[in-house]
N, C-alpha and C positions, 0 to 999 in steps of 0.2 A: 503492499499500500503505499510505500514511501516515494516521494517525488524525486525525479533524477537529480535534483540539485540538492536534496538531503545527503547526509551521511548516512553511508550504508556500514555496517559494521564489518562486512567482510572486504571492504575496501577501505579500513583503517589503516594508518599510517603506521600503526604498531606502537609497541611498548619500549621504552630504553633496554629493557632487560628480556629477551626471548621467552616466552613462556608456551606451554604446550595450549592449546584451546579448552576450554572448559566443554565437559560434553552436552551441558543442559542451558546455556547461557552464552549470549553472545559477549562480544568485547565490550559494549557499553553497558549492558545489564551487569557484568562482571564488575566494571569500576563502579557501578552506583552500589552494589552491595561491599564493595570493599570500604567506600566511603560510610556508609551507615554504621561498620561494625567499627571503624576507627575510634581512637581514644578521643581525637580532636574534635569527632563529631558530637561524642557524648559531652564534652566539656561546655559546648554550644548552649546547653539549658541551663547554665549560670553564668552567660554572658549579655552584658548590657546591649539593648538596641537602642533606645534612648532614656528610660528611666533605670536608675540602677537594681539591681536584682532585690535588694534588701527594701526597695521601696514599695513593693507589692506583688501580690502573686499572679495578677491575672493581667500585669504589662507583657508585652511582647519581649521574648529574649533572642538571640542570635539564632537559635535552634527554630523557634516557632516562624521567626522571619523567614529563614531558609525553606520551612516546609510550605509556607504561603507562596513563596517564589516558584517551589517546584510545581504546585498546583497550578498557579496562574499560566506556567510555562508550558506544562504538559497540554493544559487546554488549547492554546493556541497552536502549540506544536501539530495537535489531532486536525485541527482544522486545516493547516497548511499543507500538512502531508510532509512534517517533518519527523525527525527520530526522537520520540518522546522519551526513550530512556537516558538518550545524550543528553536531552534538556534536564533530564530530573537529575544526572549525575552531576552536571555544571552546577545547577541552582542549590544543590544539598551541599557541594564541596567551596562555594564561592567566597563563602565567610571563614572558612577555618582558620585562616591566620589574622582574625580579628584578636585585638588585646581585651584585657579584662578593660570595663568603662568606657567601650565603644571609641567612636573617634576621638574623645578626648583623651583615653588612654593611649592611641595612636600617635596623637600628635606630641603628647609627653615624651614617649618613648624615642621618637624620631628626635627631638631636641637632645635627649640625653645622650643618643650616640655620636650627633653631630658637635655635640659639647666636647665630648670625651675625645673625638679623633674627627678632627676638622676634614680630613680626608674621606670619613665614611660616607658610605651611598645613604646611609640613614636607614628609616624603617617604613615600609609603605604595605599596607594589609594585604593587597592583592598579590604582591610577590610573596609574602610570607604565606600566603594561602598555597602557592605552588611549592612553598621550600616544605610547607608541612606535609605535602602528597608525595614530594620527591626525595625527602631526606629524613625529617624529623620522625615520622612514623616508625617505629618498629616493631614489626610483628612478621616478618619474612625470614627465613634464614639465608636466602641466597642474595638478598638486595635490601638496601634501606627504604624508607618509603613505602607507598602501596603501588609503585609501577604502573601507573595508569596510563591510559593509553594518549595518544597525543590529541587528538580532538577533544577530550575531555580536559588535558591541561591546557590547550589552547584556550577552550572557555573559561578556565579559572582565571587566567592572565589577562584581565580586563583592561587594565593601564600598566602603561609602561614607558619610563623616558629612554631616549634615545641611549643614554650612557647605560643605563642599566640592560637595555636590549643588546647592545655591544657586548657586555659581559656573559651575558645567557648565550649567546651565538658562540662565544669565544670558546665556551663550556660544551655546547651542543649545536656544531655548525647545522644549520637548515632547522633548528629546533622551534619553539615556541616562541620565541624571541625575534624571529626573522622578519614577521611581518610589520613590528615596529620600526624595522630599518627601512623595508621597501614599502611602507605605507600601504599595504593591501589588508584585507579585511578578513575577520575570521569568519568560519562558519555561519550559516544561517542561525544554527541551533544555538550558537553562543552570541549570535546578535539580539537573538530572543531573549535568552537569560538577561541581557543587561535591561531589555525594555521591563521584563517580569519583576525585576529587582525594584525599579522605579515606581511601577504601579503599586507594587506591594507596600513599600515603606510610606509612601505618600497617603495612602489609604489607612493603614494602621496605624501611623503616627497623627491622624486626626483621631482617632478611636481613641488611643491612649492619651492624647493630649486633652481631651474632653473627660476621660473617666479619672486623669490626674486632678481636673480641676484649675488647669491653667488655662485652658481653652473654654469656650461656650458656643452653644449655637447662634447667638446674638453676633458673635465676631465672625463667626463662617457665612454670615450673609454678606460680608465682603468678597468672598470667595467665588465667582461665577460658577467655576465647574462643580462646586458643592451645593451651592445655593439653588442653581438649575434643579437639581434633583431633589432636592429638599421641598421645593414648590410643587414639582411633579407627585411626589409621594405622599404630600398632604392632601392635594386637591383629588387623588385617587381613594384615599382613606382619611375623611375628613377628622374621625376621630382618633387618628394615630397621635400618641403622646409619648413622654418621657423617652427613655433610651431606642424604644423602637423607630422612632424618628431618624435618629441618629445612623443607626443600624440598616435602615430601607435605604436612606440616601446614599450611604457609603456604598452598599450593594450593587445600588443602578450605577454609580460613578463607576464601579470597577469594570462593570459589565459594559458600560459603553467604551471605558477604555480599550478594554479586550477587543472589542468589535472594531473600535477604530484602527488598532494595530494589524488585525487580521486583512481589513479591507485595505489597507494603505500598504501592506506588504504586497498583497495580491495584485495591486496596481503595479507596484514597483517591479516584480516578476514577470508580468506579463509585458512590461515595457523592455526590461533589460535581456528577457528570456534565458538565463542561464542555463547551459545544458548539464553541468555538474558542478562538483564541490570547487574544482579548481577555478570554473568560470565565476562562480560567487565569490570566490576571494580576489579576483583579479577587477570585479566590478566596484562602483560606489556602494555604500551599506544601503541595505535592500530593506532591512525591518526597522520600521518607524513608525511614529503617528504622522496624522495629518497636520496641515497647517494650524486649523483652529484648535485641535485637541492639544498640539505642542505648546499653543501659546496658551491656553488656559492650565495647562500643567505648569508652567514657567510661573505663572500667577501663582499659583497654589503653592509652589515650592517657595517664593518670596514670602508669602504670608507666612508658612510654618518656619522659616528661619527667622523672621521678626518676631512672631509672638510664641513660640514653642522653643525652639533650639535655643535664640537668645532671652529666652523669659530669664529675670533676675535668680527664680529659684533654682532653674537647671542650670545656668551659669557657676552660681554659689556652688551646687553640688560638683559641676566639672571642675572647678578650681581645687576642691578637695579631693577630687579623684587624680588629678595630675600631681598634686603634691605626693600621693601614696606611690604613683609612678615612681617619681624621681627618687624618693627615699628607697623603695627597694633597689632601684638599680645602683645607687651610691653604697648602699649597704653590701650588695653582694659584689660590687666591683672592689669594695675595699677588703672584703672576705670572702674568696669565692667559694669557701667552704660552706659557707650558709645556705648555697644553692646547691643544683644536681652538679656532678663531676666535673670540674673547669676544664676547659681545653687548653691547649697549651699555647703560649703566645699571648701578647697583648690584643692583637686584632681579632683573633679567633676568639678569646675569652670575652670580648666586648659582645661579640656577636651572639656566642652561647647564653650571656646574660639574658641578651635582648629576647633568646629564643625562650628562656625560661619563663622569662615574665609574660612574654604574649602569650605564653601557652594557660597561663594562670585563669581560672573562672575568678568574678568578682570576689565571691566569698574567699576563697584562698587567698587571693591578694590582701583582702584586709585582713585575715587573720595573720599571715605573716608580717604585714607592717605592724600591727600589735605587739607581735613575738619580737619583732627587731627592735623597735623605738619605745616600747611599755605604754604607746598611745591608742586610743580609739580614733579613729577618723570619722565617724560617723556614730551619734547619739542613738 
């Protein structure tokens, strides 16, 4: 049922370490299963999306976010004739490299590395996700990492600077860093996951923002993308009230964004007519929103940035979380015996420290902070 321009498992560019095929699963199904059984995947349940884990049981975590991305991605992949298993694998793995405390933790760890070594490439969660599946998972006797297929690894690495790409290509000629040098595109499945990620976090950040009390429905009247569906829902259900207004509005917004991506992508595919995956990679980006939806989505992002992500309460929590990250980094750098087995050499020791901290859950990082400093970061 796959379209010619979809990724076919039998035509995969393969794994870095040769393995015999599985008797009951294709290459992408096998990748998905390895991701689900990985240690890094389990840790996502206690890693921040926007609100810290201790702030409430019902806020999204990196795990629930990844599951929502996978669900949206599979729905769109099915409609477009793309490989659902590959989309699911990419979606479930795309945040494996995220630090505790979300983007606040990432920014703090990046600053720590650059401060300790001005020549450092710093820290970026997409690269770290690739590093997790390529090297840090320790499950197999013959190789480090999960030994995922090229197409899954390509989708995990959404962003990469030219300098980082050159470092990757030096270690793996023609590998997943090559497209950032050649300025070509990834597979349609990878492109689709990028959009599913955006659709998921915009919707669930509205939900979590209202649940937290930092946003309310009156504020959301200023967001055309949300407000149009709220009005539509209330017109069809005049007695609708409470949280059901929010849920129904978000449901309709999600559905319309999904339909928009499917239709816009179909039009682009009809226009470009790629005959195979290689033609997809040589073409312009083919998965996307239509112009009106892209505009409305940008307005929603601006609203969330101003009223949620930079809300004084979120900023205050972010500042304290970043202080925890810096304290942990400094403590482990001063005494490597406090963390996992230290690596030889200063450069490798810095990266090993970053790997150790990035792999922590929120609650483990807070326990370590209290153990090392004798202070509690949050009451």
